[in-house]
C-alpha positions in Angstrom: 99.6 -126.2 -163.0 101.0 -129.4 -164.7 100.0 -131.5 -161.6 96.5 -130.3 -161.8 96.2 -131.4 -165.5 97.4 -134.9 -164.6 94.6 -135.5 -162.0 91.2 -135.6 -163.7 89.3 -135.4 -160.4 91.2 -132.2 -159.4 90.5 -130.8 -162.8 86.8 -131.6 -162.4 86.7 -129.9 -158.9 88.3 -126.8 -160.3 85.9 -126.7 -163.2 83.0 -127.0 -160.8 84.4 -124.2 -158.6 84.9 -122.0 -161.6 81.2 -122.5 -162.5 80.1 -121.7 -158.9 82.2 -118.5 -159.0 80.9 -117.6 -162.4 77.3 -117.9 -161.2 77.7 -116.3 -157.8 80.8 -114.0 -157.9 82.7 -112.9 -154.8 81.5 -111.6 -151.5 79.3 -114.4 -150.1 79.8 -116.6 -147.0 82.0 -119.7 -147.2 79.0 -121.9 -146.4 77.2 -120.6 -149.5 80.1 -121.5 -151.7 80.5 -124.9 -150.0 76.8 -125.7 -150.5 76.9 -124.7 -154.2 80.2 -126.5 -154.9 78.7 -129.6 -153.3 75.6 -129.3 -155.6 77.9 -128.8 -158.6 80.0 -131.9 -157.8 76.8 -134.0 -157.2 75.4 -132.8 -160.6 78.6 -134.1 -162.2 78.5 -137.5 -160.5 81.6 -136.9 -158.4 81.6 -138.6 -155.0 82.3 -136.4 -152.0 81.5 -135.8 -148.3 80.7 -132.4 -146.8 82.3 -131.5 -143.5 84.1 -134.9 -143.6 85.3 -136.0 -140.1 89.0 -136.6 -140.1 90.2 -138.4 -137.0 93.9 -138.1 -136.3 96.5 -140.2 -134.7 98.4 -138.6 -131.8 101.1 -140.6 -130.0 99.7 -143.8 -131.6 96.2 -143.1 -130.4 93.4 -142.4 -132.9 91.4 -139.4 -131.7 88.2 -137.9 -133.0 88.7 -134.3 -131.9 86.2 -132.6 -134.2 88.7 -132.1 -137.1 86.7 -131.7 -140.3 87.5 -130.7 -143.9 85.1 -128.7 -145.9 84.8 -131.2 -148.7 86.5 -134.6 -149.2 86.2 -135.5 -152.8 86.8 -139.0 -154.3 87.9 -140.3 -150.8 91.3 -138.5 -150.9 91.1 -134.9 -152.3 90.6 -132.2 -149.6 88.9 -129.0 -150.6 89.2 -126.1 -148.2 86.9 -123.2 -149.0 87.6 -119.6 -148.0 85.9 -116.3 -148.6 88.5 -113.9 -147.3 90.1 -110.6 -148.5 93.3 -112.4 -149.2 94.8 -115.9 -148.6 97.5 -115.8 -145.9 100.4 -118.1 -145.1 98.3 -119.5 -142.2 95.7 -120.8 -144.7 98.5 -122.6 -146.6 99.8 -124.0 -143.3 96.3 -125.2 -142.4 95.9 -127.1 -145.7 99.4 -128.6 -145.5 98.6 -129.8 -141.9 95.4 -131.4 -143.2 97.3 -133.2 -145.9 100.0 -134.4 -143.5 97.5 -135.6 -140.9 95.0 -137.2 -143.3 97.4 -138.8 -145.8 95.2 -137.4 -148.7 96.8 -137.3 -152.1 95.8 -133.8 -153.0 94.3 -130.6 -151.5 92.8 -127.5 -153.0 92.5 -124.2 -151.2 89.9 -122.1 -152.9 89.2 -118.5 -152.0 86.0 -117.5 -153.7 86.3 -113.8 -152.6 88.4 -112.9 -155.7 87.5 -111.2 -159.0 88.8 -114.4 -160.8 88.9 -117.8 -159.2 92.4 -118.4 -160.6 93.7 -115.7 -158.3 92.2 -117.5 -155.2 93.3 -121.1 -156.1 96.1 -123.0 -154.5 97.0 -126.6 -155.0 98.9 -129.0 -152.7 100.1 -132.5 -153.5 99.9 -134.9 -150.6 102.1 -137.8 -149.4 100.6 -140.6 -151.5 98.5 -142.3 -148.7 94.8 -142.6 -149.2 92.2 -141.3 -146.7 90.0 -144.0 -145.3 87.0 -144.3 -147.7 83.4 -143.8 -146.7 80.6 -144.5 -149.1 77.8 -142.1 -150.1 77.7 -138.6 -151.3 77.8 -135.3 -149.5 
């Protein structure tokens, strides 16, 4: 948890997610949590993109193959939202792949289908590269 406390944007994202979970509880669709978390981030003045396109480089070719992340916050923090019975190793692997391919500095995997959000929260530190910035809000 120490790394989370060092990054104020990550702390703000987690606080916003806790508020969404507090208001809605578990059991809804991922898209509902994504929409409400986006609203919560916007109300806090935090820049983000919803369903941010993330082209990848394959054999030195930049490809736009439809790869998108649920939320891209502050240009380089990935938020992957789930509403599943339990997070599995494949969910971790998915987020770690997103980090590696994007060069984002941090990623959060948030499962809203838990009695407490803390039980459904995982944090991943990236490789220090920044994701190309786009202007605007989700």
